N, C-alpha and C positions, 0 to 999 in steps of 0.2 A: 163370617170369618174373613179377616183381611189377610193379604199377603204382600210381601215386599221383597224385591230382589236386593240382597245385601252386597252381592258381588256378581259381576258378569264379565266374561271374556268369550271369545269365539267357541271355546270348547269346555267352559267351566262356569258353573252357577252355584251360588249359595243363597237359598231362599228361606225367608221367615214366613210362618203362618201362625195366626193367633187372634186374640181380642175378639172372640166370637160373641156378639151382642145377644145372640139367642141362647147362650149358655145359661142353664138354670142356676139360681143363686146358691144352691146347695153343692155345686160342683166347683172345685177350685179351678181358677184360670190357668191354662198351660200354654206354653209356646212349643210349636213343632218346627223342625227345620229339615230342609231337603238339600242334599249335596249331589250335584250332577256333574259328571266328567265323561265326555265322549259317549253320551247316551247310556251310561251306567249310573245308577242312582243309589244313594244311601239315605235312609230315613233316620233322623235322630229323635229318640223318645217319642214314638208315634202317639202316645197318650192312652187314656182310659177307654174302656169298651163303650161308654156312653157317648164318646165323642167320635167314634169311628166313622159314622156316616158323613159328618161335616168335614172331618179331616181328609178322608179318602176322596171325597168329591173335590175338595180344594187341590189336593195333590194331582188329581187326574187332569187338571187344567195345565199342568206343567210337565208331566211325564207319563209314559205308558207304564202300566203296572208290570208288564213283562220286562221293563228296564230296571226295576227295583231289585237289586241283588243283595243288599245288606240292610239290616235293621240294627241300629246301634242303640243299646240300652245303657244309660248312664248308671242305673242301679235297678233295684227290684220293685220299687213302689208301684201300686196299682195305677196312680195317675201318670206314670211313665210308660207302662208296658202291658196293662191288663187287656188291651185290645189285640194282643199278639196273635191269638188263634185266628181272628178274622183277617189280619194282615197275611198270615201264612196261607190262608185259603185263597187269596187273590194274587199272591206273588210267589215267585220261586226264590226265596231269600234265605240267607244265612243270618242268624241272630248273633250279634256280638255282645258278649256279657262277661263280667268278671266271673272267674271260675267258681267262686264260692256261692254264686247265685244260680248255677246251672241246674241244680235239682229243684230250686224254688220256682224258676220260670217254666219248668215242666208242667206246673199247675196252670199255666197260661197257654199250653198247647205245644211248647217246644219239645224237641227230641234231640238226643246227642248228635245225631247225624246232620241236623241243621243248625248246630251251634258252633260258634267260634269262641272258645273259652280263653279269656285273657288272663295271663299270670299277673302276679302282684306288681311286677316291674313295668307293665305296659308293653307296647309293641308298635311296630309300623305295619300297616295293612295295605297291600297293593290292591286298590280298587280296580285299576286297569293296568295294562302292561307298562305304561309310562307315568303313572301317578299313584302315590301312596299318601294316606293321611296317618297322623300319629295318634295313638291312644295313650293318654297321659294319666298316670295314677293320681287319684284324689281321695284316697281312702280315709274314712271316718269324717267326711265332709258332705253329707252327714252319714252316709251309708258306710259300713265296714268294707264294702267292695264297691267303691264309687269311681267312675271313670269319666274323663273328659276326652273330647275329640278336637284335635288341632289340624286345621286345613292350612298347609304352608303356601298355597296359591293365593287365597283370599286373606290369609293371616287372621282368620277368625277362630277363636277358641270357644267351643261349646262347652259350658261348664256345669250342666245339670243344675243341681240345687245351689251351687255357689254363685252368689250374686242375685239370688232369687229375691223377689219383692212381692208383697201382697198389695197390689194397687187396687184401690176401690173401684167397684164396677161403675160408679157414677162417671168415671172418666170415659166410659164407652157411650154415654148418652149423647143425643144430639146427632145432627147430620154430618158434622165434620169427622173426617177420618181420624181415628185415634192415633196419637203419636206413639211410636214404638221405641224411641230412644230417650235415654236420660238427658234432660235439658239442664236441670238445676240439681247438681249432686247433693248439696246440703239439704234441699227440700225432700230429696228422694230417700234420705237416710231413714226417716221415720217409717217407711214402708218395708224396710229390710232389716232393721236393727234387731228387733225382738226375735225374728225368725232365726237369724244367725246365732244370736246368743243362746237360744233355747235348743236348736236342732244340731248345732255343731258341738260335739261333746268335749273337745280337748284342744288346747292351744298348740300342742306339739305337732300334730299332723297339719294344722293350718300353716305353721312356719315352714314345714317341709314343702308343702304345695306352693306357697308364695315364692320360695327360693327356686323351685323348679320352673314355675311359669315365668318368673322374671328373666329367665335366660332365653325365652322364646320371643320372636318378633310378632307381637300381637297388636292388631289394629282394632279389633272388637272383641269384647267378652259378651257372649250370647247365652244367658241362663234359660232354664226351663220355665221359670215364672217371672213375670214382671217385664222390665224394660232392658234394652240393650245398651251397653257402655261402648260408645262409638268414638274412635280416635285415641291416639296414644295418651293424651292428657287425661281423658276420662278413665281410661284403663288404669293409668297410674294412680289416679285419685282413689279408685276402688281398692287397688292393692294396698295402698298406704292406709286407708281406713280399716280394711279387714285385718291388716297386720297389727294395728293398735287395739283392735276390739278384743275384749276378754270374753271368750265363749265358754260354754259348759254350765250355763245357768240351769238351775233346777228348783223345783218347789218342794219344801219340806212338809 
């Protein structure tokens, strides 16, 4: 598993983890992110139970487990959060989840006392006394209770499955460190088009999300699968492409 610091200042870090070359072919590739401010950490979509060992080992190189106070879950899928019981066994964390999934993630080991249940309108959450991140609603993209996390310091928007791409594992082969950023947007479309058409059920919530996100100052879009959209030009290209895409494909 590789890691890369996406943003760093004296008291603030936003770190990417992913592209595990040891991942079995039958397990979907996922990205994990770690947000640290003044020695308090939030994990974003820590991943499935089968990836817990490699992800926790990678995180341990950046933060003490005692400093992990929040686990942000963009939605309820097993590749997002099925390792939750293991994370709760090694951290003293609150789980941030859309309220409609609170009873579902109880099957992953969460309890009401260690959940922060987010209402449909989203919220700001104070991670420390002087810093808060924003929880942005992204419902039905693809989950009915889907959330994004916006860090106003790094200006990085973690989007869960929005912007996700299924990049072939062949890209991980060889000795060269895999690239984690989209370099050629047009070439990247083929890795994300079907996923968005098939998994995003309706154009209406897509329009609502684009309108909401367009009002933020975003330097990077960081999805849970695939590559990161870095820089305002690339962020704009993704938003324009997604806006024009007709979603809700299904097979009869």
